[in-house]
N, CA, C and O atoms as a GROMACS GRO file, in nm:
protein
  556
    1MET      N    1   5.470  15.115  14.405
    1MET     CA    2   5.560  15.047  14.490
    1MET      C    3   5.559  14.900  14.460
    1MET      O    4   5.663  14.835  14.468
    2LYS      N    5   5.442  14.844  14.426
    2LYS     CA    6   5.431  14.700  14.397
    2LYS      C    7   5.508  14.674  14.267
    2LYS      O    8   5.580  14.576  14.254
    3PHE      N    9   5.487  14.768  14.168
    3PHE     CA   10   5.559  14.744  14.044
    3PHE      C   11   5.715  14.744  14.062
    3PHE      O   12   5.787  14.668  13.998
    4PHE      N   13   5.759  14.830  14.146
    4PHE     CA   14   5.902  14.840  14.179
    4PHE      C   15   5.954  14.718  14.245
    4PHE      O   16   6.065  14.672  14.215
    5PHE      N   17   5.874  14.664  14.337
    5PHE     CA   18   5.921  14.540  14.416
    5PHE      C   19   5.924  14.425  14.311
    5PHE      O   20   6.020  14.348  14.308
    6ILE      N   21   5.823  14.414  14.229
    6ILE     CA   22   5.814  14.305  14.140
    6ILE      C   23   5.928  14.313  14.034
    6ILE      O   24   5.988  14.213  13.998
    7THR      N   25   5.953  14.433  13.989
    7THR     CA   26   6.063  14.453  13.884
    7THR      C   27   6.202  14.411  13.945
    7THR      O   28   6.279  14.336  13.884
    8ILE      N   29   6.229  14.464  14.069
    8ILE     CA   30   6.353  14.428  14.133
    8ILE      C   31   6.359  14.276  14.164
    8ILE      O   32   6.464  14.214  14.152
    9SER      N   33   6.251  14.223  14.201
    9SER     CA   34   6.239  14.082  14.229
    9SER      C   35   6.272  13.998  14.106
    9SER      O   36   6.348  13.902  14.115
   10LEU      N   37   6.215  14.036  13.992
   10LEU     CA   38   6.243  13.969  13.870
   10LEU      C   39   6.390  13.978  13.832
   10LEU      O   40   6.451  13.879  13.793
   11LEU      N   41   6.449  14.101  13.842
   11LEU     CA   42   6.582  14.114  13.808
   11LEU      C   43   6.677  14.033  13.903
   11LEU      O   44   6.778  13.976  13.862
   12SER      N   45   6.637  14.033  14.025
   12SER     CA   46   6.714  13.952  14.128
   12SER      C   47   6.705  13.805  14.095
   12SER      O   48   6.804  13.733  14.112
   13ILE      N   49   6.593  13.758  14.050
   13ILE     CA   50   6.574  13.617  14.009
   13ILE      C   51   6.661  13.584  13.891
   13ILE      O   52   6.722  13.477  13.885
   14LEU      N   53   6.669  13.678  13.794
   14LEU     CA   54   6.756  13.658  13.677
   14LEU      C   55   6.902  13.657  13.712
   14LEU      O   56   6.979  13.576  13.660
   15LEU      N   57   6.939  13.746  13.797
   15LEU     CA   58   7.079  13.746  13.844
   15LEU      C   59   7.106  13.624  13.921
   15LEU      O   60   7.214  13.568  13.907
   16GLY      N   61   7.014  13.576  14.006
   16GLY     CA   62   7.033  13.451  14.082
   16GLY      C   63   7.045  13.328  13.986
   16GLY      O   64   7.123  13.236  14.012
   17ILE      N   65   6.973  13.328  13.881
   17ILE     CA   66   6.981  13.221  13.776
   17ILE      C   67   7.123  13.218  13.719
   17ILE      O   68   7.189  13.115  13.712
   18ALA      N   69   7.167  13.342  13.679
   18ALA     CA   70   7.299  13.354  13.613
   18ALA      C   71   7.410  13.312  13.713
   18ALA      O   72   7.506  13.246  13.673
   19LEU      N   73   7.397  13.348  13.838
   19LEU     CA   74   7.502  13.319  13.934
   19LEU      C   75   7.492  13.172  13.971
   19LEU      O   76   7.593  13.116  14.012
   20THR      N   77   7.379  13.107  13.959
   20THR     CA   78   7.364  12.970  13.986
   20THR      C   79   7.440  12.881  13.876
   20THR      O   80   7.510  12.783  13.905
   21VAL      N   81   7.419  12.927  13.753
   21VAL     CA   82   7.479  12.860  13.638
   21VAL      C   83   7.633  12.874  13.642
   21VAL      O   84   7.706  12.778  13.618
   22LEU      N   85   7.678  12.993  13.673
   22LEU     CA   86   7.823  13.020  13.683
   22LEU      C   87   7.874  12.965  13.815
   22LEU      O   88   7.795  12.948  13.907
   23PRO      N   89   8.004  12.936  13.828
   23PRO     CA   90   8.063  12.885  13.942
   23PRO      C   91   8.084  12.989  14.049
   23PRO      O   92   8.199  13.022  14.076
   24PHE      N   93   7.980  13.043  14.113
   24PHE     CA   94   7.995  13.138  14.224
   24PHE      C   95   7.955  13.080  14.354
   24PHE      O   96   7.957  13.153  14.453
   25GLY      N   97   7.917  12.956  14.364
   25GLY     CA   98   7.884  12.900  14.491
   25GLY      C   99   7.766  12.965  14.559
   25GLY      O  100   7.659  12.978  14.500
   26TYR      N  101   7.786  13.007  14.688
   26TYR     CA  102   7.675  13.058  14.758
   26TYR      C  103   7.632  13.203  14.723
   26TYR      O  104   7.531  13.255  14.770
   27MET      N  105   7.716  13.264  14.638
   27MET     CA  106   7.680  13.406  14.603
   27MET      C  107   7.551  13.419  14.531
   27MET      O  108   7.492  13.527  14.530
   28SER      N  109   7.503  13.313  14.469
   28SER     CA  110   7.380  13.324  14.398
   28SER      C  111   7.258  13.332  14.500
   28SER      O  112   7.147  13.369  14.461
   29LEU      N  113   7.280  13.299  14.621
   29LEU     CA  114   7.168  13.300  14.716
   29LEU      C  115   7.138  13.441  14.759
   29LEU      O  116   7.026  13.467  14.804
   30VAL      N  117   7.232  13.536  14.747
   30VAL     CA  118   7.196  13.676  14.793
   30VAL      C  119   7.090  13.738  14.705
   30VAL      O  120   6.995  13.790  14.762
   31PRO      N  121   7.095  13.738  14.570
   31PRO     CA  122   6.988  13.796  14.499
   31PRO      C  123   6.859  13.720  14.512
   31PRO      O  124   6.750  13.778  14.506
   32LEU      N  125   6.870  13.589  14.531
   32LEU     CA  126   6.744  13.507  14.551
   32LEU      C  127   6.669  13.535  14.680
   32LEU      O  128   6.546  13.530  14.686
   33VAL      N  129   6.750  13.565  14.786
   33VAL     CA  130   6.689  13.605  14.911
   33VAL      C  131   6.628  13.746  14.896
   33VAL      O  132   6.522  13.773  14.952
   34ILE      N  133   6.694  13.833  14.824
   34ILE     CA  134   6.629  13.967  14.800
   34ILE      C  135   6.502  13.954  14.719
   34ILE      O  136   6.402  14.020  14.745
   35ALA      N  137   6.509  13.865  14.618
   35ALA     CA  138   6.383  13.840  14.540
   35ALA      C  139   6.274  13.787  14.626
   35ALA      O  140   6.161  13.834  14.617
   36PHE      N  141   6.301  13.694  14.708
   36PHE     CA  142   6.198  13.631  14.800
   36PHE      C  143   6.144  13.740  14.886
   36PHE      O  144   6.022  13.755  14.891
   37VAL      N  145   6.224  13.817  14.952
   37VAL     CA  146   6.176  13.919  15.048
   37VAL      C  147   6.092  14.024  14.976
   37VAL      O  148   5.988  14.066  15.028
   38LEU      N  149   6.134  14.066  14.859
   38LEU     CA  150   6.052  14.166  14.782
   38LEU      C  151   5.919  14.107  14.740
   38LEU      O  152   5.815  14.173  14.747
   39ALA      N  153   5.924  13.984  14.695
   39ALA     CA  154   5.800  13.916  14.652
   39ALA      C  155   5.704  13.901  14.775
   39ALA      O  156   5.582  13.918  14.765
   40PHE      N  157   5.762  13.871  14.883
   40PHE     CA  158   5.688  13.852  15.012
   40PHE      C  159   5.621  13.986  15.045
   40PHE      O  160   5.502  13.992  15.076
   41LEU      N  161   5.702  14.097  15.037
   41LEU     CA  162   5.643  14.227  15.068
   41LEU      C  163   5.531  14.267  14.971
   41LEU      O  164   5.431  14.327  15.011
   42THR      N  165   5.549  14.231  14.845
   42THR     CA  166   5.441  14.261  14.748
   42THR      C  167   5.318  14.176  14.779
   42THR      O  168   5.205  14.223  14.763
   43LEU      N  169   5.340  14.042  14.826
   43LEU     CA  170   5.226  13.964  14.858
   43LEU      C  171   5.152  14.017  14.979
   43LEU      O  172   5.029  14.008  14.984
   44LYS      N  173   5.220  14.068  15.072
   44LYS     CA  174   5.154  14.128  15.188
   44LYS      C  175   5.077  14.254  15.158
   44LYS      O  176   4.976  14.281  15.224
   45THR      N  177   5.122  14.332  15.060
   45THR     CA  178   5.056  14.462  15.024
   45THR      C  179   4.947  14.440  14.926
   45THR      O  180   4.871  14.533  14.898
   46ALA      N  181   4.933  14.324  14.874
   46ALA     CA  182   4.827  14.288  14.777
   46ALA      C  183   4.695  14.291  14.839
   46ALA      O  184   4.682  14.252  14.955
   47GLU      N  185   4.591  14.337  14.769
   47GLU     CA  186   4.458  14.353  14.828
   47GLU      C  187   4.366  14.238  14.788
   47GLU      O  188   4.285  14.197  14.871
   48ASN      N  189   4.374  14.182  14.664
   48ASN     CA  190   4.290  14.079  14.624
   48ASN      C  191   4.365  13.956  14.572
   48ASN      O  192   4.487  13.959  14.560
   49LYS      N  193   4.292  13.850  14.542
   49LYS     CA  194   4.362  13.723  14.504
   49LYS      C  195   4.434  13.738  14.377
   49LYS      O  196   4.540  13.678  14.360
   50LYS      N  197   4.383  13.814  14.285
   50LYS     CA  198   4.446  13.830  14.148
   50LYS      C  199   4.584  13.894  14.166
   50LYS      O  200   4.677  13.856  14.096
   51GLU      N  201   4.599  13.986  14.255
   51GLU     CA  202   4.725  14.054  14.280
   51GLU      C  203   4.829  13.961  14.355
   51GLU      O  204   4.950  13.981  14.347
   52LYS      N  205   4.775  13.861  14.426
   52LYS     CA  206   4.860  13.771  14.499
   52LYS      C  207   4.930  13.659  14.418
   52LYS      O  208   5.028  13.599  14.460
   53LYS      N  209   4.871  13.637  14.301
   53LYS     CA  210   4.925  13.512  14.225
   53LYS      C  211   5.064  13.537  14.181
   53LYS      O  212   5.148  13.449  14.203
   54PHE      N  213   5.098  13.644  14.122
   54PHE     CA  214   5.234  13.664  14.062
   54PHE      C  215   5.342  13.676  14.179
   54PHE      O  216   5.452  13.621  14.164
   55PRO      N  217   5.314  13.744  14.292
   55PRO     CA  218   5.418  13.738  14.397
   55PRO      C  219   5.437  13.601  14.448
   55PRO      O  220   5.550  13.566  14.479
   56LYS      N  221   5.329  13.514  14.460
   56LYS     CA  222   5.344  13.382  14.503
   56LYS      C  223   5.436  13.301  14.410
   56LYS      O  224   5.524  13.225  14.450
   57PHE      N  225   5.406  13.328  14.281
   57PHE     CA  226   5.486  13.259  14.178
   57PHE      C  227   5.639  13.296  14.190
   57PHE      O  228   5.729  13.213  14.174
   58LEU      N  229   5.660  13.422  14.219
   58LEU     CA  230   5.804  13.477  14.232
   58LEU      C  231   5.869  13.412  14.357
   58LEU      O  232   5.986  13.376  14.354
   59MET      N  233   5.793  13.399  14.464
   59MET     CA  234   5.842  13.342  14.590
   59MET      C  235   5.878  13.201  14.562
   59MET      O  236   5.989  13.159  14.596
   60ILE      N  237   5.788  13.123  14.500
   60ILE     CA  238   5.814  12.985  14.469
   60ILE      C  239   5.932  12.966  14.382
   60ILE      O  240   6.015  12.880  14.409
   61LEU      N  241   5.944  13.041  14.279
   61LEU     CA  242   6.060  13.043  14.182
   61LEU      C  243   6.184  13.077  14.248
   61LEU      O  244   6.283  13.009  14.221
   62SER      N  245   6.192  13.173  14.330
   62SER     CA  246   6.310  13.208  14.399
   62SER      C  247   6.356  13.094  14.496
   62SER      O  248   6.475  13.064  14.509
   63LEU      N  249   6.259  13.034  14.561
   63LEU     CA  250   6.295  12.925  14.650
   63LEU      C  251   6.347  12.799  14.571
   63LEU      O  252   6.442  12.733  14.613
   64ILE      N  253   6.282  12.771  14.456
   64ILE     CA  254   6.335  12.656  14.380
   64ILE      C  255   6.472  12.680  14.329
   64ILE      O  256   6.554  12.588  14.330
   65ILE      N  257   6.503  12.799  14.284
   65ILE     CA  258   6.636  12.836  14.230
   65ILE      C  259   6.732  12.827  14.347
   65ILE      O  260   6.840  12.769  14.332
   66ALA      N  261   6.696  12.883  14.463
   66ALA     CA  262   6.784  12.878  14.579
   66ALA      C  263   6.817  12.737  14.617
   66ALA      O  264   6.932  12.708  14.651
   67VAL      N  265   6.720  12.647  14.612
   67VAL     CA  266   6.749  12.505  14.646
   67VAL      C  267   6.841  12.441  14.547
   67VAL      O  268   6.929  12.363  14.582
   68VAL      N  269   6.818  12.477  14.414
   68VAL     CA  270   6.903  12.421  14.314
   68VAL      C  271   7.044  12.474  14.328
   68VAL      O  272   7.140  12.400  14.307
   69SER      N  273   7.058  12.599  14.362
   69SER     CA  274   7.198  12.665  14.381
   69SER      C  275   7.261  12.600  14.499
   69SER      O  276   7.378  12.562  14.494
   70TYR      N  277   7.186  12.586  14.608
   70TYR     CA  278   7.247  12.526  14.731
   70TYR      C  279   7.291  12.382  14.704
   70TYR      O  280   7.398  12.339  14.748
   71GLY      N  281   7.202  12.306  14.629
   71GLY     CA  282   7.236  12.171  14.599
   71GLY      C  283   7.357  12.155  14.503
   71GLY      O  284   7.436  12.061  14.508
   72LYS      N  285   7.365  12.258  14.413
   72LYS     CA  286   7.470  12.252  14.315
   72LYS      C  287   7.610  12.261  14.383
   72LYS      O  288   7.707  12.198  14.339
   73THR      N  289   7.615  12.338  14.487
   73THR     CA  290   7.748  12.350  14.557
   73THR      C  291   7.796  12.220  14.626
   73THR      O  292   7.915  12.203  14.652
   74PHE      N  293   7.699  12.127  14.655
   74PHE     CA  294   7.742  11.993  14.708
   74PHE      C  295   7.767  11.891  14.604
   74PHE      O  296   7.856  11.807  14.616
   75VAL      N  297   7.684  11.898  14.495
   75VAL     CA  298   7.689  11.801  14.392
   75VAL      C  299   7.805  11.810  14.296
   75VAL      O  300   7.869  11.710  14.265
   76ILE      N  301   7.833  11.937  14.246
   76ILE     CA  302   7.935  11.961  14.149
   76ILE      C  303   8.052  12.022  14.222
   76ILE      O  304   8.042  12.126  14.287
   77LYS      N  305   8.164  11.954  14.208
   77LYS     CA  306   8.290  12.005  14.269
   77LYS      C  307   8.372  12.071  14.159
   77LYS      O  308   8.399  12.012  14.055
   78ASP      N  309   8.411  12.196  14.187
   78ASP     CA  310   8.499  12.268  14.089
   78ASP      C  311   8.643  12.247  14.129
   78ASP      O  312   8.696  12.299  14.228
   79GLU      N  313   8.702  12.166  14.043
   79GLU     CA  314   8.839  12.136  14.073
   79GLU      C  315   8.919  12.145  13.941
   79GLU      O  316   8.865  12.127  13.832
   80ILE      N  317   9.048  12.172  13.954
   80ILE     CA  318   9.138  12.178  13.842
   80ILE      C  319   9.222  12.042  13.840
   80ILE      O  320   9.282  12.004  13.940
   81SER      N  321   9.222  11.979  13.733
   81SER     CA  322   9.299  11.850  13.721
   81SER      C  323   9.414  11.870  13.620
   81SER      O  324   9.406  11.950  13.527
   82ASP      N  325   9.520  11.793  13.644
   82ASP     CA  326   9.636  11.797  13.557
   82ASP      C  327   9.597  11.726  13.423
   82ASP      O  328   9.528  11.624  13.420
   83ASP      N  329   9.644  11.784  13.320
   83ASP     CA  330   9.620  11.722  13.183
   83ASP      C  331   9.760  11.674  13.124
   83ASP      O  332   9.831  11.755  13.066
   84PRO      N  333   9.796  11.550  13.139
   84PRO     CA  334   9.926  11.512  13.095
   84PRO      C  335   9.951  11.533  12.939
   84PRO      O  336  10.062  11.562  12.895
   85GLU      N  337   9.842  11.516  12.863
   85GLU     CA  338   9.855  11.534  12.714
   85GLU      C  339   9.900  11.676  12.692
   85GLU      O  340   9.994  11.702  12.618
   86PHE      N  341   9.827  11.771  12.761
   86PHE     CA  342   9.868  11.907  12.738
   86PHE      C  343  10.008  11.940  12.786
   86PHE      O  344  10.078  12.018  12.722
   87GLU      N  345  10.051  11.885  12.895
   87GLU     CA  346  10.178  11.905  12.937
   87GLU      C  347  10.290  11.852  12.847
   87GLU      O  348  10.399  11.908  12.836
   88LYS      N  349  10.253  11.732  12.780
   88LYS     CA  350  10.340  11.674  12.684
   88LYS      C  351  10.350  11.764  12.558
   88LYS      O  352  10.459  11.779  12.502
   89LEU      N  353  10.238  11.821  12.515
   89LEU     CA  354  10.241  11.915  12.401
   89LEU      C  355  10.323  12.040  12.433
   89LEU      O  356  10.394  12.089  12.346
   90VAL      N  357  10.315  12.090  12.551
   90VAL     CA  358  10.394  12.210  12.592
   90VAL      C  359  10.540  12.171  12.589
   90VAL      O  360  10.623  12.249  12.540
   91GLN      N  361  10.576  12.051  12.640
   91GLN     CA  362  10.718  12.012  12.643
   91GLN      C  363  10.769  11.996  12.498
   91GLN      O  364  10.880  12.039  12.467
   92GLN      N  365  10.690  11.935  12.414
   92GLN     CA  366  10.731  11.916  12.274
   92GLN      C  367  10.748  12.054  12.203
   92GLN      O  368  10.842  12.072  12.126
   93SER      N  369  10.662  12.146  12.228
   93SER     CA  370  10.674  12.275  12.167
   93SER      C  371  10.796  12.343  12.225
   93SER      O  372  10.867  12.412  12.151
   94HIS      N  373  10.825  12.330  12.348
   94HIS     CA  374  10.942  12.385  12.408
   94HIS      C  375  11.073  12.333  12.339
   94HIS      O  376  11.164  12.407  12.303
   95GLU      N  377  11.070  12.197  12.325
   95GLU     CA  378  11.188  12.139  12.259
   95GLU      C  379  11.210  12.178  12.113
   95GLU      O  380  11.322  12.191  12.066
   96GLU      N  381  11.095  12.197  12.041
   96GLU     CA  382  11.101  12.240  11.901
   96GLU      C  383  11.158  12.385  11.897
   96GLU      O  384  11.238  12.420  11.810
   97ASN      N  385  11.116  12.463  11.988
   97ASN     CA  386  11.170  12.608  12.004
   97ASN      C  387  11.319  12.610  12.030
   97ASN      O  388  11.393  12.694  11.978
   98LEU      N  389  11.361  12.514  12.114
   98LEU     CA  390  11.503  12.511  12.137
   98LEU      C  391  11.585  12.465  12.014
   98LEU      O  392  11.694  12.515  11.985
   99LYS      N  393  11.526  12.369  11.944
   99LYS     CA  394  11.590  12.329  11.817
   99LYS      C  395  11.601  12.444  11.714
   99LYS      O  396  11.702  12.459  11.645
  100ASP      N  397  11.494  12.521  11.706
  100ASP     CA  398  11.495  12.638  11.619
  100ASP      C  399  11.604  12.735  11.662
  100ASP      O  400  11.679  12.786  11.579
  101LEU      N  401  11.614  12.760  11.789
  101LEU     CA  402  11.718  12.849  11.840
  101LEU      C  403  11.856  12.797  11.808
  101LEU      O  404  11.945  12.876  11.774
  102LYS      N  405  11.879  12.665  11.817
  102LYS     CA  406  12.010  12.611  11.785
  102LYS      C  407  12.038  12.627  11.637
  102LYS      O  408  12.152  12.653  11.599
  103LEU      N  409  11.937  12.611  11.551
  103LEU     CA  410  11.955  12.634  11.407
  103LEU      C  411  11.991  12.772  11.377
  103LEU      O  412  12.078  12.799  11.294
  104LEU      N  413  11.921  12.864  11.446
  104LEU     CA  414  11.958  13.007  11.421
  104LEU      C  415  12.098  13.039  11.464
  104LEU      O  416  12.169  13.116  11.399
  105ILE      N  417  12.138  12.982  11.570
  105ILE     CA  418  12.278  13.004  11.621
  105ILE      C  419  12.378  12.939  11.516
  105ILE      O  420  12.482  13.000  11.489
  106LYS      N  421  12.351  12.827  11.462
  106LYS     CA  422  12.438  12.769  11.368
  106LYS      C  423  12.448  12.857  11.236
  106LYS      O  424  12.553  12.870  11.174
  107GLU      N  425  12.335  12.914  11.201
  107GLU     CA  426  12.326  12.998  11.087
  107GLU      C  427  12.409  13.130  11.107
  107GLU      O  428  12.457  13.193  11.013
  108LYS      N  429  12.422  13.166  11.237
  108LYS     CA  430  12.501  13.280  11.275
  108LYS      C  431  12.646  13.265  11.224
  108LYS      O  432  12.708  13.359  11.176
  109ASP      N  433  12.694  13.145  11.239
  109ASP     CA  434  12.834  13.123  11.205
  109ASP      C  435  12.859  13.141  11.056
  109ASP      O  436  12.971  13.175  11.017
  110THR      N  437  12.762  13.120  10.974
  110THR     CA  438  12.776  13.129  10.828
  110THR      C  439  12.753  13.277  10.778
  110THR      O  440  12.796  13.310  10.668
  111THR      N  441  12.690  13.361  10.856
  111THR     CA  442  12.671  13.491  10.816
  111THR      C  443  12.796  13.581  10.824
  111THR      O  444  12.887  13.552  10.902
  112GLU      N  445  12.802  13.682  10.752
  112GLU     CA  446  12.925  13.777  10.758
  112GLU      C  447  12.913  13.862  10.882
  112GLU      O  448  12.806  13.866  10.944
  113ASN      N  449  13.018  13.928  10.920
  113ASN     CA  450  13.014  14.012  11.042
  113ASN      C  451  12.939  14.141  11.011
  113ASN      O  452  12.985  14.229  10.939
  114ASN      N  453  12.820  14.146  11.071
  114ASN     CA  454  12.732  14.262  11.060
  114ASN      C  455  12.686  14.304  11.199
  114ASN      O  456  12.633  14.219  11.271
  115PRO      N  457  12.702  14.426  11.241
  115PRO     CA  458  12.670  14.466  11.380
  115PRO      C  459  12.531  14.435  11.414
  115PRO      O  460  12.509  14.398  11.529
  116ALA      N  461  12.429  14.443  11.326
  116ALA     CA  462  12.289  14.413  11.353
  116ALA      C  463  12.269  14.267  11.372
  116ALA      O  464  12.191  14.228  11.458
  117VAL      N  465  12.339  14.179  11.290
  117VAL     CA  466  12.328  14.039  11.302
  117VAL      C  467  12.397  13.990  11.434
  117VAL      O  468  12.351  13.898  11.502
  118ASP      N  469  12.510  14.056  11.465
  118ASP     CA  470  12.576  14.027  11.594
  118ASP      C  471  12.495  14.052  11.714
  118ASP      O  472  12.492  13.974  11.809
  119SER      N  473  12.425  14.165  11.708
  119SER     CA  474  12.340  14.201  11.826
  119SER      C  475  12.229  14.099  11.837
  119SER      O  476  12.200  14.050  11.947
  120LEU      N  477  12.167  14.065  11.724
  120LEU     CA  478  12.057  13.961  11.724
  120LEU      C  479  12.114  13.829  11.772
  120LEU      O  480  12.047  13.760  11.848
  121ASN      N  481  12.231  13.792  11.733
  121ASN     CA  482  12.292  13.667  11.775
  121ASN      C  483  12.314  13.665  11.926
  121ASN      O  484  12.291  13.564  11.992
  122LEU      N  485  12.358  13.774  11.978
  122LEU     CA  486  12.383  13.785  12.125
  122LEU      C  487  12.245  13.763  12.203
  122LEU      O  488  12.238  13.691  12.302
  123GLN      N  489  12.141  13.831  12.151
  123GLN     CA  490  12.008  13.812  12.209
  123GLN      C  491  11.966  13.664  12.200
  123GLN      O  492  11.912  13.609  12.296
  124LEU      N  493  11.991  13.601  12.086
  124LEU     CA  494  11.950  13.465  12.068
  124LEU      C  495  12.028  13.374  12.167
  124LEU      O  496  11.969  13.284  12.227
  125ASN      N  497  12.153  13.396  12.182
  125ASN     CA  498  12.239  13.324  12.272
  125ASN      C  499  12.183  13.337  12.417
  125ASN      O  500  12.172  13.240  12.492
  126ASP      N  501  12.149  13.462  12.452
  126ASP     CA  502  12.097  13.482  12.589
  126ASP      C  503  11.967  13.395  12.605
  126ASP      O  504  11.952  13.321  12.702
  127LEU      N  505  11.878  13.407  12.510
  127LEU     CA  506  11.753  13.337  12.514
  127LEU      C  507  11.774  13.190  12.526
  127LEU      O  508  11.711  13.122  12.607
  128PHE      N  509  11.869  13.139  12.441
  128PHE     CA  510  11.900  12.997  12.443
  128PHE      C  511  11.954  12.952  12.580
  128PHE      O  512  11.914  12.846  12.628
  129GLU      N  513  12.041  13.025  12.642
  129GLU     CA  514  12.092  12.998  12.773
  129GLU      C  515  11.988  12.999  12.875
  129GLU      O  516  11.987  12.912  12.963
  130LYS      N  517  11.894  13.097  12.869
  130LYS     CA  518  11.785  13.101  12.967
  130LYS      C  519  11.692  12.975  12.948
  130LYS      O  520  11.646  12.914  13.044
  131ALA      N  521  11.669  12.942  12.821
  131ALA     CA  522  11.583  12.820  12.794
  131ALA      C  523  11.645  12.695  12.851
  131ALA      O  524  11.576  12.614  12.913
  132GLU      N  525  11.776  12.680  12.830
  132GLU     CA  526  11.841  12.558  12.879
  132GLU      C  527  11.844  12.562  13.036
  132GLU      O  528  11.839  12.458  13.100
  133GLY      N  529  11.851  12.679  13.091
  133GLY     CA  530  11.853  12.694  13.243
  133GLY      C  531  11.718  12.656  13.289
  133GLY      O  532  11.708  12.587  13.391
  134SER      N  533  11.610  12.693  13.223
  134SER     CA  534  11.477  12.663  13.275
  134SER      C  535  11.444  12.516  13.262
  134SER      O  536  11.368  12.460  13.342
  135ASP      N  537  11.506  12.450  13.152
  135ASP     CA  538  11.486  12.309  13.128
  135ASP      C  539  11.540  12.229  13.244
  135ASP      O  540  11.478  12.133  13.291
  136LYS      N  541  11.664  12.273  13.290
  136LYS     CA  542  11.732  12.210  13.392
  136LYS      C  543  11.650  12.219  13.523
  136LYS      O  544  11.639  12.122  13.598
  137LYS      N  545  11.592  12.340  13.548
  137LYS     CA  546  11.508  12.359  13.667
  137LYS      C  547  11.387  12.273  13.664
  137LYS      O  548  11.348  12.217  13.766
  138ASP      N  549  11.324  12.260  13.542
  138ASP     CA  550  11.204  12.186  13.538
  138ASP      C  551  11.226  12.034  13.557
  138ASP      O  552  11.135  11.964  13.601
  139GLN      N  553  11.344  11.985  13.526
  139GLN     CA  554  11.372  11.842  13.533
  139GLN      C  555  11.425  11.823  13.671
  139GLN      O  556  11.458  11.711  13.708
   0.00000   0.00000   0.00000
């Protein structure tokens, strides 16, 4: 039973460390509380001093990680910020795509009447109109 409690306590501590590092907030406290309780139960069932050292270590470790996890939620704020450079790159890419579409439509006029080419040209015209419509909405 002691081995089971210690094993589950160690796994809970490892899970708590992983959840502390990742942006899960207070979720990391759940496995750490479980680890603390199991280490405490192991400590209470220990018969001599040698058997009490490792459960004490697990309890202290789980408390330290819990404090770090709790403190991390106040110190580090997870927020999404706007990146104007990325937005500018997206806009430039969009404009380049529109230019390419215009070139394809101009090339359409020079090609001979082919049903497959006409179908493709109709699809390109639809895409071009949708892209111009979305540009007007964005502005």
